C-alpha positions in Angstrom: 113.5 258.4 122.3 113.7 254.6 122.5 110.8 252.1 122.9 112.1 251.2 126.3 109.4 250.9 129.0 111.2 250.9 132.4 110.1 250.4 136.0 112.4 252.0 138.5 112.9 250.3 141.9 114.0 251.7 145.2 117.5 250.2 145.0 118.2 251.9 141.6 117.0 255.3 142.7 119.0 255.1 145.9 122.1 254.2 144.0 121.6 257.0 141.6 121.1 259.7 144.3 123.6 258.4 146.8 127.2 258.8 145.7 128.4 256.5 148.5 126.2 253.6 147.3 128.2 250.6 145.9 126.1 250.8 142.7 126.2 254.6 142.2 128.5 254.5 139.1 126.4 251.8 137.4 123.2 253.7 138.1 124.7 256.8 136.6 125.8 254.9 133.5 122.2 253.6 133.0 120.6 257.0 133.6 120.7 258.1 129.9 118.7 255.0 129.0 116.0 256.2 131.5 116.1 259.7 130.1 115.5 258.4 126.5 112.8 255.8 127.4 109.3 256.2 126.1 107.9 255.3 129.5 109.3 255.3 133.0 107.2 253.9 135.8 107.6 254.4 139.5 105.1 253.9 142.4 104.3 256.3 145.3 105.5 253.6 147.7 108.9 253.6 146.1 109.1 257.4 146.3 108.2 257.2 150.0 111.0 254.6 150.6 113.5 256.7 148.8 112.5 259.8 150.7 112.8 258.0 154.0 116.1 256.3 153.2 117.9 259.3 151.7 116.5 262.3 153.5 119.3 262.1 156.1 122.1 262.1 153.5 120.8 264.3 150.7 117.5 265.8 151.8 117.4 268.6 149.1 118.4 266.3 146.2 115.9 263.7 147.3 113.1 266.2 147.6 114.0 267.6 144.2 114.0 264.2 142.6 110.6 263.3 144.1 109.1 266.6 142.9 110.3 266.1 139.4 108.7 262.6 139.3 
């Protein structure tokens, strides 16, 4: 575990979950850093935005991500 304290925003999460996003590969490359961070912050508002934006493309994956948060 690293000492990183990270705040995830809507754009990053959408890129991570949407393989068609222009930044998908970059988000995937950064994901291990998130997994190893000592703290990861996200707001309910961001989870709502992600759910609304991605439910049409990957409803199951989006719901699973939100539940795991």
